[in-house]
mmCIF file as Biopython writes it, N, C-alpha, C and O atoms, coordinates in Angstrom:
data_model
#
loop_
_atom_site.group_PDB
_atom_site.id
_atom_site.type_symbol
_atom_site.label_atom_id
_atom_site.label_alt_id
_atom_site.label_comp_id
_atom_site.label_asym_id
_atom_site.label_entity_id
_atom_site.label_seq_id
_atom_site.pdbx_PDB_ins_code
_atom_site.Cartn_x
_atom_site.Cartn_y
_atom_site.Cartn_z
_atom_site.occupancy
_atom_site.B_iso_or_equiv
_atom_site.auth_seq_id
_atom_site.auth_asym_id
_atom_site.pdbx_PDB_model_num
ATOM 1   N N  . UNK A ? 1  ? -1.425  -31.103 -12.119 1.0 0.0 1  A 1 
ATOM 2   C CA . UNK A ? 1  ? -0.510  -32.426 -12.348 1.0 0.0 1  A 1 
ATOM 3   C C  . UNK A ? 1  ? -1.280  -33.259 -12.664 1.0 0.0 1  A 1 
ATOM 4   O O  . UNK A ? 1  ? -2.416  -33.071 -12.230 1.0 0.0 1  A 1 
ATOM 5   N N  . UNK A ? 2  ? -1.055  -34.593 -13.575 1.0 0.0 2  A 1 
ATOM 6   C CA . UNK A ? 2  ? -2.057  -35.856 -13.854 1.0 0.0 2  A 1 
ATOM 7   C C  . UNK A ? 2  ? -0.721  -36.712 -13.499 1.0 0.0 2  A 1 
ATOM 8   O O  . UNK A ? 2  ? 0.437   -36.313 -13.376 1.0 0.0 2  A 1 
ATOM 9   N N  . UNK A ? 3  ? -1.443  -38.457 -13.332 1.0 0.0 3  A 1 
ATOM 10  C CA . UNK A ? 3  ? -0.822  -39.414 -13.599 1.0 0.0 3  A 1 
ATOM 11  C C  . UNK A ? 3  ? 0.033   -39.156 -14.992 1.0 0.0 3  A 1 
ATOM 12  O O  . UNK A ? 3  ? -0.401  -38.600 -16.000 1.0 0.0 3  A 1 
ATOM 13  N N  . UNK A ? 4  ? 1.489   -39.753 -14.774 1.0 0.0 4  A 1 
ATOM 14  C CA . UNK A ? 4  ? 1.720   -39.662 -16.252 1.0 0.0 4  A 1 
ATOM 15  C C  . UNK A ? 4  ? 2.245   -38.838 -16.932 1.0 0.0 4  A 1 
ATOM 16  O O  . UNK A ? 4  ? 2.580   -38.888 -18.115 1.0 0.0 4  A 1 
ATOM 17  N N  . UNK A ? 5  ? 2.371   -37.660 -15.830 1.0 0.0 5  A 1 
ATOM 18  C CA . UNK A ? 5  ? 2.810   -35.979 -16.303 1.0 0.0 5  A 1 
ATOM 19  C C  . UNK A ? 5  ? 4.161   -36.671 -16.268 1.0 0.0 5  A 1 
ATOM 20  O O  . UNK A ? 5  ? 4.628   -37.756 -15.924 1.0 0.0 5  A 1 
ATOM 21  N N  . UNK A ? 6  ? 4.597   -35.422 -16.834 1.0 0.0 6  A 1 
ATOM 22  C CA . UNK A ? 6  ? 6.851   -35.956 -17.309 1.0 0.0 6  A 1 
ATOM 23  C C  . UNK A ? 6  ? 7.109   -34.543 -16.098 1.0 0.0 6  A 1 
ATOM 24  O O  . UNK A ? 6  ? 6.767   -33.442 -16.531 1.0 0.0 6  A 1 
ATOM 25  N N  . UNK A ? 7  ? 7.494   -34.572 -15.136 1.0 0.0 7  A 1 
ATOM 26  C CA . UNK A ? 7  ? 8.803   -33.643 -14.742 1.0 0.0 7  A 1 
ATOM 27  C C  . UNK A ? 7  ? 9.978   -34.026 -15.039 1.0 0.0 7  A 1 
ATOM 28  O O  . UNK A ? 7  ? 10.466  -35.151 -14.936 1.0 0.0 7  A 1 
ATOM 29  N N  . UNK A ? 8  ? 10.625  -32.666 -15.569 1.0 0.0 8  A 1 
ATOM 30  C CA . UNK A ? 8  ? 12.168  -32.604 -15.574 1.0 0.0 8  A 1 
ATOM 31  C C  . UNK A ? 8  ? 12.943  -31.869 -14.386 1.0 0.0 8  A 1 
ATOM 32  O O  . UNK A ? 8  ? 12.980  -30.640 -14.338 1.0 0.0 8  A 1 
ATOM 33  N N  . UNK A ? 9  ? 13.457  -32.545 -13.588 1.0 0.0 9  A 1 
ATOM 34  C CA . UNK A ? 9  ? 14.359  -32.057 -12.476 1.0 0.0 9  A 1 
ATOM 35  C C  . UNK A ? 9  ? 16.016  -31.835 -12.582 1.0 0.0 9  A 1 
ATOM 36  O O  . UNK A ? 9  ? 16.780  -32.742 -12.254 1.0 0.0 9  A 1 
ATOM 37  N N  . UNK A ? 10 ? 16.605  -30.257 -13.177 1.0 0.0 10 A 1 
ATOM 38  C CA . UNK A ? 10 ? 17.739  -30.214 -12.801 1.0 0.0 10 A 1 
ATOM 39  C C  . UNK A ? 10 ? 18.344  -30.469 -11.509 1.0 0.0 10 A 1 
ATOM 40  O O  . UNK A ? 10 ? 18.215  -29.356 -11.000 1.0 0.0 10 A 1 
ATOM 41  N N  . UNK A ? 11 ? 18.814  -31.057 -10.793 1.0 0.0 11 A 1 
ATOM 42  C CA . UNK A ? 11 ? 19.724  -30.707 -9.234  1.0 0.0 11 A 1 
ATOM 43  C C  . UNK A ? 11 ? 20.938  -29.663 -9.399  1.0 0.0 11 A 1 
ATOM 44  O O  . UNK A ? 11 ? 21.112  -28.792 -8.546  1.0 0.0 11 A 1 
ATOM 45  N N  . UNK A ? 12 ? 21.818  -29.788 -10.589 1.0 0.0 12 A 1 
ATOM 46  C CA . UNK A ? 12 ? 22.295  -28.729 -10.503 1.0 0.0 12 A 1 
ATOM 47  C C  . UNK A ? 12 ? 22.041  -27.576 -10.936 1.0 0.0 12 A 1 
ATOM 48  O O  . UNK A ? 12 ? 22.981  -26.789 -10.824 1.0 0.0 12 A 1 
ATOM 49  N N  . UNK A ? 13 ? 21.178  -27.209 -11.360 1.0 0.0 13 A 1 
ATOM 50  C CA . UNK A ? 13 ? 20.512  -25.719 -12.096 1.0 0.0 13 A 1 
ATOM 51  C C  . UNK A ? 13 ? 19.178  -25.617 -11.148 1.0 0.0 13 A 1 
ATOM 52  O O  . UNK A ? 13 ? 18.166  -24.979 -11.435 1.0 0.0 13 A 1 
ATOM 53  N N  . UNK A ? 14 ? 19.419  -26.474 -9.813  1.0 0.0 14 A 1 
ATOM 54  C CA . UNK A ? 14 ? 17.825  -25.833 -8.840  1.0 0.0 14 A 1 
ATOM 55  C C  . UNK A ? 14 ? 17.108  -25.752 -9.510  1.0 0.0 14 A 1 
ATOM 56  O O  . UNK A ? 14 ? 16.507  -24.693 -9.334  1.0 0.0 14 A 1 
ATOM 57  N N  . UNK A ? 15 ? 16.475  -26.680 -10.846 1.0 0.0 15 A 1 
ATOM 58  C CA . UNK A ? 15 ? 14.950  -26.669 -10.858 1.0 0.0 15 A 1 
ATOM 59  C C  . UNK A ? 15 ? 14.123  -27.503 -11.274 1.0 0.0 15 A 1 
ATOM 60  O O  . UNK A ? 15 ? 14.655  -28.494 -11.773 1.0 0.0 15 A 1 
ATOM 61  N N  . UNK A ? 16 ? 12.940  -27.498 -11.267 1.0 0.0 16 A 1 
ATOM 62  C CA . UNK A ? 16 ? 11.719  -28.170 -11.385 1.0 0.0 16 A 1 
ATOM 63  C C  . UNK A ? 16 ? 10.610  -27.734 -12.869 1.0 0.0 16 A 1 
ATOM 64  O O  . UNK A ? 16 ? 9.978   -26.709 -13.127 1.0 0.0 16 A 1 
ATOM 65  N N  . UNK A ? 17 ? 10.726  -28.694 -13.405 1.0 0.0 17 A 1 
ATOM 66  C CA . UNK A ? 17 ? 10.080  -28.148 -14.721 1.0 0.0 17 A 1 
ATOM 67  C C  . UNK A ? 17 ? 8.933   -29.579 -15.134 1.0 0.0 17 A 1 
ATOM 68  O O  . UNK A ? 17 ? 9.316   -30.694 -15.489 1.0 0.0 17 A 1 
ATOM 69  N N  . UNK A ? 18 ? 7.283   -29.073 -14.934 1.0 0.0 18 A 1 
ATOM 70  C CA . UNK A ? 18 ? 6.288   -29.775 -15.580 1.0 0.0 18 A 1 
ATOM 71  C C  . UNK A ? 18 ? 6.078   -29.798 -17.093 1.0 0.0 18 A 1 
ATOM 72  O O  . UNK A ? 18 ? 5.418   -28.920 -17.649 1.0 0.0 18 A 1 
ATOM 73  N N  . UNK A ? 19 ? 6.761   -31.017 -17.888 1.0 0.0 19 A 1 
ATOM 74  C CA . UNK A ? 19 ? 7.145   -31.114 -19.385 1.0 0.0 19 A 1 
ATOM 75  C C  . UNK A ? 19 ? 5.776   -31.245 -19.869 1.0 0.0 19 A 1 
ATOM 76  O O  . UNK A ? 19 ? 5.443   -32.403 -20.120 1.0 0.0 19 A 1 
ATOM 77  N N  . UNK A ? 20 ? 4.504   -29.926 -20.146 1.0 0.0 20 A 1 
ATOM 78  C CA . UNK A ? 20 ? 3.845   -29.665 -20.787 1.0 0.0 20 A 1 
ATOM 79  C C  . UNK A ? 20 ? 4.069   -28.723 -21.708 1.0 0.0 20 A 1 
ATOM 80  O O  . UNK A ? 20 ? 5.156   -28.145 -21.727 1.0 0.0 20 A 1 
ATOM 81  N N  . UNK A ? 21 ? 2.902   -28.376 -22.770 1.0 0.0 21 A 1 
ATOM 82  C CA . UNK A ? 21 ? 2.880   -27.005 -23.571 1.0 0.0 21 A 1 
ATOM 83  C C  . UNK A ? 21 ? 2.252   -26.162 -23.001 1.0 0.0 21 A 1 
ATOM 84  O O  . UNK A ? 21 ? 1.333   -26.466 -22.241 1.0 0.0 21 A 1 
ATOM 85  N N  . UNK A ? 22 ? 2.635   -24.823 -23.257 1.0 0.0 22 A 1 
ATOM 86  C CA . UNK A ? 22 ? 1.708   -24.286 -23.078 1.0 0.0 22 A 1 
ATOM 87  C C  . UNK A ? 22 ? 0.069   -24.001 -23.310 1.0 0.0 22 A 1 
ATOM 88  O O  . UNK A ? 22 ? -0.860  -23.365 -22.812 1.0 0.0 22 A 1 
ATOM 89  N N  . UNK A ? 23 ? 0.409   -25.051 -24.576 1.0 0.0 23 A 1 
ATOM 90  C CA . UNK A ? 23 ? -1.224  -24.951 -25.200 1.0 0.0 23 A 1 
ATOM 91  C C  . UNK A ? 23 ? -2.259  -26.087 -24.026 1.0 0.0 23 A 1 
ATOM 92  O O  . UNK A ? 23 ? -3.450  -26.069 -23.717 1.0 0.0 23 A 1 
ATOM 93  N N  . UNK A ? 24 ? -1.105  -26.982 -23.633 1.0 0.0 24 A 1 
ATOM 94  C CA . UNK A ? 24 ? -2.262  -27.962 -23.172 1.0 0.0 24 A 1 
ATOM 95  C C  . UNK A ? 24 ? -2.380  -27.678 -21.462 1.0 0.0 24 A 1 
ATOM 96  O O  . UNK A ? 24 ? -3.197  -28.202 -20.705 1.0 0.0 24 A 1 
ATOM 97  N N  . UNK A ? 25 ? -1.219  -26.605 -21.077 1.0 0.0 25 A 1 
ATOM 98  C CA . UNK A ? 25 ? -1.608  -26.531 -19.879 1.0 0.0 25 A 1 
ATOM 99  C C  . UNK A ? 25 ? -2.417  -25.515 -19.655 1.0 0.0 25 A 1 
ATOM 100 O O  . UNK A ? 25 ? -2.672  -25.169 -18.502 1.0 0.0 25 A 1 
ATOM 101 N N  . UNK A ? 26 ? -3.052  -24.754 -20.971 1.0 0.0 26 A 1 
ATOM 102 C CA . UNK A ? 26 ? -4.797  -23.637 -20.935 1.0 0.0 26 A 1 
ATOM 103 C C  . UNK A ? 26 ? -5.558  -24.284 -21.093 1.0 0.0 26 A 1 
ATOM 104 O O  . UNK A ? 26 ? -6.727  -24.079 -20.765 1.0 0.0 26 A 1 
ATOM 105 N N  . UNK A ? 27 ? -5.022  -25.508 -21.780 1.0 0.0 27 A 1 
ATOM 106 C CA . UNK A ? 27 ? -6.877  -26.443 -21.699 1.0 0.0 27 A 1 
ATOM 107 C C  . UNK A ? 27 ? -6.663  -27.178 -20.794 1.0 0.0 27 A 1 
ATOM 108 O O  . UNK A ? 27 ? -6.764  -28.349 -21.158 1.0 0.0 27 A 1 
ATOM 109 N N  . UNK A ? 28 ? -6.315  -27.021 -19.375 1.0 0.0 28 A 1 
ATOM 110 C CA . UNK A ? 28 ? -6.569  -27.501 -18.295 1.0 0.0 28 A 1 
ATOM 111 C C  . UNK A ? 28 ? -7.160  -26.782 -17.763 1.0 0.0 28 A 1 
ATOM 112 O O  . UNK A ? 28 ? -8.328  -26.958 -17.416 1.0 0.0 28 A 1 
ATOM 113 N N  . UNK A ? 29 ? -6.213  -25.380 -17.488 1.0 0.0 29 A 1 
ATOM 114 C CA . UNK A ? 29 ? -6.807  -24.420 -16.836 1.0 0.0 29 A 1 
ATOM 115 C C  . UNK A ? 29 ? -8.416  -23.988 -17.393 1.0 0.0 29 A 1 
ATOM 116 O O  . UNK A ? 29 ? -9.445  -23.838 -16.734 1.0 0.0 29 A 1 
ATOM 117 N N  . UNK A ? 30 ? -8.208  -23.875 -18.678 1.0 0.0 30 A 1 
ATOM 118 C CA . UNK A ? 30 ? -9.941  -24.035 -18.503 1.0 0.0 30 A 1 
ATOM 119 C C  . UNK A ? 30 ? -10.836 -24.587 -18.434 1.0 0.0 30 A 1 
ATOM 120 O O  . UNK A ? 30 ? -11.991 -24.164 -18.386 1.0 0.0 30 A 1 
ATOM 121 N N  . UNK A ? 31 ? -10.118 -26.549 -18.404 1.0 0.0 31 A 1 
ATOM 122 C CA . UNK A ? 31 ? -10.944 -27.120 -17.495 1.0 0.0 31 A 1 
ATOM 123 C C  . UNK A ? 31 ? -11.579 -26.920 -16.142 1.0 0.0 31 A 1 
ATOM 124 O O  . UNK A ? 31 ? -12.681 -27.315 -15.762 1.0 0.0 31 A 1 
ATOM 125 N N  . UNK A ? 32 ? -10.837 -26.358 -15.611 1.0 0.0 32 A 1 
ATOM 126 C CA . UNK A ? 32 ? -10.447 -26.424 -13.947 1.0 0.0 32 A 1 
ATOM 127 C C  . UNK A ? 32 ? -11.483 -25.725 -13.804 1.0 0.0 32 A 1 
ATOM 128 O O  . UNK A ? 32 ? -12.407 -26.174 -13.126 1.0 0.0 32 A 1 
ATOM 129 N N  . UNK A ? 33 ? -11.606 -24.023 -14.617 1.0 0.0 33 A 1 
ATOM 130 C CA . UNK A ? 33 ? -12.584 -23.274 -14.457 1.0 0.0 33 A 1 
ATOM 131 C C  . UNK A ? 33 ? -13.688 -23.264 -14.826 1.0 0.0 33 A 1 
ATOM 132 O O  . UNK A ? 33 ? -14.272 -22.182 -14.760 1.0 0.0 33 A 1 
ATOM 133 N N  . UNK A ? 34 ? -14.427 -24.459 -15.366 1.0 0.0 34 A 1 
ATOM 134 C CA . UNK A ? 34 ? -15.466 -24.850 -15.702 1.0 0.0 34 A 1 
ATOM 135 C C  . UNK A ? 34 ? -15.976 -25.764 -15.070 1.0 0.0 34 A 1 
ATOM 136 O O  . UNK A ? 34 ? -17.119 -26.123 -15.352 1.0 0.0 34 A 1 
ATOM 137 N N  . UNK A ? 35 ? -15.308 -26.326 -14.128 1.0 0.0 35 A 1 
ATOM 138 C CA . UNK A ? 35 ? -15.861 -26.921 -12.528 1.0 0.0 35 A 1 
ATOM 139 C C  . UNK A ? 35 ? -15.857 -25.622 -11.986 1.0 0.0 35 A 1 
ATOM 140 O O  . UNK A ? 35 ? -16.151 -26.154 -10.915 1.0 0.0 35 A 1 
ATOM 141 N N  . UNK A ? 36 ? -15.822 -24.804 -11.793 1.0 0.0 36 A 1 
ATOM 142 C CA . UNK A ? 36 ? -15.875 -23.443 -10.640 1.0 0.0 36 A 1 
ATOM 143 C C  . UNK A ? 36 ? -15.343 -23.722 -9.466  1.0 0.0 36 A 1 
ATOM 144 O O  . UNK A ? 36 ? -15.904 -23.742 -8.371  1.0 0.0 36 A 1 
ATOM 145 N N  . UNK A ? 37 ? -14.055 -23.975 -9.776  1.0 0.0 37 A 1 
ATOM 146 C CA . UNK A ? 37 ? -13.535 -24.425 -8.603  1.0 0.0 37 A 1 
ATOM 147 C C  . UNK A ? 37 ? -13.319 -22.982 -8.075  1.0 0.0 37 A 1 
ATOM 148 O O  . UNK A ? 37 ? -13.217 -22.003 -8.814  1.0 0.0 37 A 1 
ATOM 149 N N  . UNK A ? 38 ? -13.236 -22.941 -6.214  1.0 0.0 38 A 1 
ATOM 150 C CA . UNK A ? 38 ? -13.234 -21.958 -5.649  1.0 0.0 38 A 1 
ATOM 151 C C  . UNK A ? 38 ? -12.094 -21.890 -4.359  1.0 0.0 38 A 1 
ATOM 152 O O  . UNK A ? 38 ? -12.706 -22.532 -3.505  1.0 0.0 38 A 1 
ATOM 153 N N  . UNK A ? 39 ? -11.136 -21.590 -3.891  1.0 0.0 39 A 1 
ATOM 154 C CA . UNK A ? 39 ? -10.381 -21.786 -2.848  1.0 0.0 39 A 1 
ATOM 155 C C  . UNK A ? 39 ? -11.642 -22.138 -1.505  1.0 0.0 39 A 1 
ATOM 156 O O  . UNK A ? 39 ? -12.847 -22.276 -1.720  1.0 0.0 39 A 1 
ATOM 157 N N  . UNK A ? 40 ? -11.074 -22.211 -0.364  1.0 0.0 40 A 1 
ATOM 158 C CA . UNK A ? 40 ? -11.430 -23.231 0.726   1.0 0.0 40 A 1 
ATOM 159 C C  . UNK A ? 40 ? -11.882 -21.208 1.292   1.0 0.0 40 A 1 
ATOM 160 O O  . UNK A ? 40 ? -11.319 -20.116 1.204   1.0 0.0 40 A 1 
ATOM 161 N N  . UNK A ? 41 ? -12.907 -21.632 1.719   1.0 0.0 41 A 1 
ATOM 162 C CA . UNK A ? 41 ? -13.184 -20.124 2.864   1.0 0.0 41 A 1 
ATOM 163 C C  . UNK A ? 41 ? -12.274 -20.433 4.213   1.0 0.0 41 A 1 
ATOM 164 O O  . UNK A ? 41 ? -11.808 -21.490 4.638   1.0 0.0 41 A 1 
ATOM 165 N N  . UNK A ? 42 ? -12.235 -19.552 4.537   1.0 0.0 42 A 1 
ATOM 166 C CA . UNK A ? 42 ? -11.254 -19.160 5.653   1.0 0.0 42 A 1 
ATOM 167 C C  . UNK A ? 42 ? -11.499 -19.713 6.689   1.0 0.0 42 A 1 
ATOM 168 O O  . UNK A ? 42 ? -12.693 -19.874 6.940   1.0 0.0 42 A 1 
ATOM 169 N N  . UNK A ? 43 ? -10.483 -20.210 7.677   1.0 0.0 43 A 1 
ATOM 170 C CA . UNK A ? 43 ? -11.526 -20.803 8.731   1.0 0.0 43 A 1 
ATOM 171 C C  . UNK A ? 43 ? -10.540 -20.418 9.896   1.0 0.0 43 A 1 
ATOM 172 O O  . UNK A ? 43 ? -9.365  -20.097 9.721   1.0 0.0 43 A 1 
ATOM 173 N N  . UNK A ? 44 ? -11.397 -20.522 11.512  1.0 0.0 44 A 1 
ATOM 174 C CA . UNK A ? 44 ? -11.029 -19.986 12.800  1.0 0.0 44 A 1 
ATOM 175 C C  . UNK A ? 44 ? -10.021 -21.376 13.017  1.0 0.0 44 A 1 
ATOM 176 O O  . UNK A ? 44 ? -10.234 -22.583 12.901  1.0 0.0 44 A 1 
ATOM 177 N N  . UNK A ? 45 ? -8.879  -20.603 13.373  1.0 0.0 45 A 1 
ATOM 178 C CA . UNK A ? 45 ? -7.685  -21.624 14.014  1.0 0.0 45 A 1 
ATOM 179 C C  . UNK A ? 45 ? -7.480  -21.302 15.075  1.0 0.0 45 A 1 
ATOM 180 O O  . UNK A ? 45 ? -7.571  -20.101 15.329  1.0 0.0 45 A 1 
ATOM 181 N N  . UNK A ? 46 ? -7.118  -22.246 16.131  1.0 0.0 46 A 1 
ATOM 182 C CA . UNK A ? 46 ? -6.202  -21.796 17.168  1.0 0.0 46 A 1 
ATOM 183 C C  . UNK A ? 46 ? -5.433  -22.522 17.808  1.0 0.0 46 A 1 
ATOM 184 O O  . UNK A ? 46 ? -5.409  -23.532 18.512  1.0 0.0 46 A 1 
ATOM 185 N N  . UNK A ? 47 ? -4.298  -21.107 17.032  1.0 0.0 47 A 1 
ATOM 186 C CA . UNK A ? 47 ? -2.878  -21.109 16.925  1.0 0.0 47 A 1 
ATOM 187 C C  . UNK A ? 47 ? -2.297  -20.989 18.717  1.0 0.0 47 A 1 
ATOM 188 O O  . UNK A ? 47 ? -2.662  -19.962 19.288  1.0 0.0 47 A 1 
ATOM 189 N N  . UNK A ? 48 ? -1.597  -21.807 19.397  1.0 0.0 48 A 1 
ATOM 190 C CA . UNK A ? 48 ? -1.505  -21.735 20.602  1.0 0.0 48 A 1 
ATOM 191 C C  . UNK A ? 48 ? 0.002   -20.886 20.860  1.0 0.0 48 A 1 
ATOM 192 O O  . UNK A ? 48 ? 0.913   -20.869 20.032  1.0 0.0 48 A 1 
ATOM 193 N N  . UNK A ? 49 ? 0.027   -20.336 21.931  1.0 0.0 49 A 1 
ATOM 194 C CA . UNK A ? 49 ? 1.059   -19.087 22.363  1.0 0.0 49 A 1 
ATOM 195 C C  . UNK A ? 49 ? 2.175   -19.724 21.771  1.0 0.0 49 A 1 
ATOM 196 O O  . UNK A ? 49 ? 2.406   -19.241 20.662  1.0 0.0 49 A 1 
ATOM 197 N N  . UNK A ? 50 ? 2.930   -20.601 22.087  1.0 0.0 50 A 1 
ATOM 198 C CA . UNK A ? 50 ? 4.386   -21.292 21.698  1.0 0.0 50 A 1 
ATOM 199 C C  . UNK A ? 50 ? 4.079   -21.246 20.241  1.0 0.0 50 A 1 
ATOM 200 O O  . UNK A ? 50 ? 5.120   -21.137 19.594  1.0 0.0 50 A 1 
ATOM 201 N N  . UNK A ? 51 ? 3.069   -21.289 19.547  1.0 0.0 51 A 1 
ATOM 202 C CA . UNK A ? 51 ? 3.259   -21.801 17.952  1.0 0.0 51 A 1 
ATOM 203 C C  . UNK A ? 51 ? 3.673   -19.991 17.968  1.0 0.0 51 A 1 
ATOM 204 O O  . UNK A ? 51 ? 4.814   -19.607 17.712  1.0 0.0 51 A 1 
ATOM 205 N N  . UNK A ? 52 ? 2.650   -19.134 18.276  1.0 0.0 52 A 1 
ATOM 206 C CA . UNK A ? 52 ? 2.853   -17.731 17.588  1.0 0.0 52 A 1 
ATOM 207 C C  . UNK A ? 52 ? 4.261   -17.014 17.948  1.0 0.0 52 A 1 
ATOM 208 O O  . UNK A ? 52 ? 4.550   -15.943 17.413  1.0 0.0 52 A 1 
ATOM 209 N N  . UNK A ? 53 ? 5.243   -17.733 19.003  1.0 0.0 53 A 1 
ATOM 210 C CA . UNK A ? 53 ? 5.860   -17.311 19.372  1.0 0.0 53 A 1 
ATOM 211 C C  . UNK A ? 53 ? 6.876   -17.864 18.549  1.0 0.0 53 A 1 
ATOM 212 O O  . UNK A ? 53 ? 7.781   -17.033 18.618  1.0 0.0 53 A 1 
ATOM 213 N N  . UNK A ? 54 ? 7.231   -18.748 17.842  1.0 0.0 54 A 1 
ATOM 214 C CA . UNK A ? 54 ? 8.156   -19.592 17.122  1.0 0.0 54 A 1 
ATOM 215 C C  . UNK A ? 54 ? 8.029   -18.665 15.935  1.0 0.0 54 A 1 
ATOM 216 O O  . UNK A ? 54 ? 8.753   -17.790 15.461  1.0 0.0 54 A 1 
ATOM 217 N N  . UNK A ? 55 ? 6.773   -19.204 15.608  1.0 0.0 55 A 1 
ATOM 218 C CA . UNK A ? 55 ? 6.358   -18.122 14.024  1.0 0.0 55 A 1 
ATOM 219 C C  . UNK A ? 55 ? 7.246   -16.267 14.196  1.0 0.0 55 A 1 
ATOM 220 O O  . UNK A ? 55 ? 7.759   -15.697 13.233  1.0 0.0 55 A 1 
ATOM 221 N N  . UNK A ? 56 ? 7.213   -15.868 15.180  1.0 0.0 56 A 1 
ATOM 222 C CA . UNK A ? 56 ? 7.143   -14.244 15.221  1.0 0.0 56 A 1 
ATOM 223 C C  . UNK A ? 56 ? 8.923   -14.415 15.196  1.0 0.0 56 A 1 
ATOM 224 O O  . UNK A ? 56 ? 9.531   -13.439 14.754  1.0 0.0 56 A 1 
ATOM 225 N N  . UNK A ? 57 ? 9.906   -15.854 15.746  1.0 0.0 57 A 1 
ATOM 226 C CA . UNK A ? 57 ? 11.309  -15.705 15.454  1.0 0.0 57 A 1 
ATOM 227 C C  . UNK A ? 57 ? 11.941  -16.718 14.744  1.0 0.0 57 A 1 
ATOM 228 O O  . UNK A ? 57 ? 13.109  -17.033 14.970  1.0 0.0 57 A 1 
ATOM 229 N N  . UNK A ? 58 ? 11.061  -17.393 13.673  1.0 0.0 58 A 1 
ATOM 230 C CA . UNK A ? 58 ? 11.882  -18.035 13.158  1.0 0.0 58 A 1 
ATOM 231 C C  . UNK A ? 58 ? 12.406  -17.575 11.564  1.0 0.0 58 A 1 
ATOM 232 O O  . UNK A ? 58 ? 12.146  -16.591 10.872  1.0 0.0 58 A 1 
ATOM 233 N N  . UNK A ? 59 ? 13.266  -18.783 11.345  1.0 0.0 59 A 1 
ATOM 234 C CA . UNK A ? 59 ? 13.710  -18.166 9.949   1.0 0.0 59 A 1 
ATOM 235 C C  . UNK A ? 59 ? 13.257  -18.296 8.901   1.0 0.0 59 A 1 
ATOM 236 O O  . UNK A ? 59 ? 12.080  -18.653 8.963   1.0 0.0 59 A 1 
ATOM 237 N N  . UNK A ? 60 ? 13.749  -18.137 7.615   1.0 0.0 60 A 1 
ATOM 238 C CA . UNK A ? 60 ? 12.707  -19.170 6.570   1.0 0.0 60 A 1 
ATOM 239 C C  . UNK A ? 60 ? 13.312  -20.103 6.362   1.0 0.0 60 A 1 
ATOM 240 O O  . UNK A ? 60 ? 14.522  -20.140 6.584   1.0 0.0 60 A 1 
ATOM 241 N N  . UNK A ? 61 ? 12.508  -21.304 5.785   1.0 0.0 61 A 1 
ATOM 242 C CA . UNK A ? 61 ? 12.882  -22.694 5.488   1.0 0.0 61 A 1 
ATOM 243 C C  . UNK A ? 61 ? 14.234  -22.648 4.668   1.0 0.0 61 A 1 
ATOM 244 O O  . UNK A ? 61 ? 15.090  -23.403 5.129   1.0 0.0 61 A 1 
ATOM 245 N N  . UNK A ? 62 ? 14.598  -21.950 3.590   1.0 0.0 62 A 1 
ATOM 246 C CA . UNK A ? 62 ? 15.111  -21.824 3.135   1.0 0.0 62 A 1 
ATOM 247 C C  . UNK A ? 62 ? 17.185  -21.342 4.443   1.0 0.0 62 A 1 
ATOM 248 O O  . UNK A ? 62 ? 18.388  -21.316 4.182   1.0 0.0 62 A 1 
ATOM 249 N N  . UNK A ? 63 ? 16.430  -21.130 5.522   1.0 0.0 63 A 1 
ATOM 250 C CA . UNK A ? 63 ? 17.820  -20.822 6.138   1.0 0.0 63 A 1 
ATOM 251 C C  . UNK A ? 63 ? 17.532  -21.699 7.224   1.0 0.0 63 A 1 
ATOM 252 O O  . UNK A ? 63 ? 18.129  -21.494 8.281   1.0 0.0 63 A 1 
ATOM 253 N N  . UNK A ? 64 ? 16.650  -22.721 7.137   1.0 0.0 64 A 1 
ATOM 254 C CA . UNK A ? 64 ? 16.396  -24.055 8.252   1.0 0.0 64 A 1 
ATOM 255 C C  . UNK A ? 64 ? 15.182  -23.772 8.764   1.0 0.0 64 A 1 
ATOM 256 O O  . UNK A ? 64 ? 14.667  -24.730 9.341   1.0 0.0 64 A 1 
ATOM 257 N N  . UNK A ? 65 ? 14.493  -22.679 8.744   1.0 0.0 65 A 1 
ATOM 258 C CA . UNK A ? 65 ? 13.510  -22.777 9.604   1.0 0.0 65 A 1 
ATOM 259 C C  . UNK A ? 65 ? 14.032  -22.296 11.125  1.0 0.0 65 A 1 
ATOM 260 O O  . UNK A ? 65 ? 12.941  -22.040 11.635  1.0 0.0 65 A 1 
ATOM 261 N N  . UNK A ? 66 ? 14.784  -22.086 11.905  1.0 0.0 66 A 1 
ATOM 262 C CA . UNK A ? 66 ? 15.611  -21.842 13.332  1.0 0.0 66 A 1 
ATOM 263 C C  . UNK A ? 66 ? 15.003  -20.705 14.020  1.0 0.0 66 A 1 
ATOM 264 O O  . UNK A ? 66 ? 14.494  -19.683 13.561  1.0 0.0 66 A 1 
ATOM 265 N N  . UNK A ? 67 ? 15.196  -21.174 15.425  1.0 0.0 67 A 1 
ATOM 266 C CA . UNK A ? 67 ? 14.563  -19.654 16.140  1.0 0.0 67 A 1 
ATOM 267 C C  . UNK A ? 67 ? 15.594  -18.640 15.616  1.0 0.0 67 A 1 
ATOM 268 O O  . UNK A ? 67 ? 16.571  -19.232 15.158  1.0 0.0 67 A 1 
ATOM 269 N N  . UNK A ? 68 ? 15.701  -17.120 15.526  1.0 0.0 68 A 1 
ATOM 270 C CA . UNK A ? 68 ? 16.589  -16.286 15.401  1.0 0.0 68 A 1 
ATOM 271 C C  . UNK A ? 68 ? 16.284  -15.370 16.140  1.0 0.0 68 A 1 
ATOM 272 O O  . UNK A ? 68 ? 15.414  -14.578 15.777  1.0 0.0 68 A 1 
ATOM 273 N N  . UNK A ? 69 ? 17.123  -15.192 17.768  1.0 0.0 69 A 1 
ATOM 274 C CA . UNK A ? 69 ? 16.598  -14.487 18.988  1.0 0.0 69 A 1 
ATOM 275 C C  . UNK A ? 69 ? 17.251  -13.553 18.489  1.0 0.0 69 A 1 
ATOM 276 O O  . UNK A ? 69 ? 17.496  -12.715 19.357  1.0 0.0 69 A 1 
ATOM 277 N N  . UNK A ? 70 ? 17.678  -13.271 17.452  1.0 0.0 70 A 1 
ATOM 278 C CA . UNK A ? 70 ? 17.773  -11.889 17.356  1.0 0.0 70 A 1 
ATOM 279 C C  . UNK A ? 70 ? 17.593  -11.309 16.597  1.0 0.0 70 A 1 
ATOM 280 O O  . UNK A ? 70 ? 18.505  -10.610 16.155  1.0 0.0 70 A 1 
ATOM 281 N N  . UNK A ? 71 ? 16.225  -11.280 15.988  1.0 0.0 71 A 1 
ATOM 282 C CA . UNK A ? 71 ? 15.381  -10.375 15.103  1.0 0.0 71 A 1 
ATOM 283 C C  . UNK A ? 71 ? 15.126  -9.650  16.174  1.0 0.0 71 A 1 
ATOM 284 O O  . UNK A ? 71 ? 14.408  -8.654  16.089  1.0 0.0 71 A 1 
#
């Protein structure tokens, strides 16, 4: 996305749409590929025991990301 791009939000329909033509999206994708962008390398992360326990028992974000001890 760039400044000035139009985003269409349909709340009742629960959709978000970037209002660009397929041709414009293809052009932008080609520009990014020319730059040689690649994802960042994986990094070592220290995760606490509490966070590991939460991750093991948490529901999805759609369900509130709360702990479900019945899992």
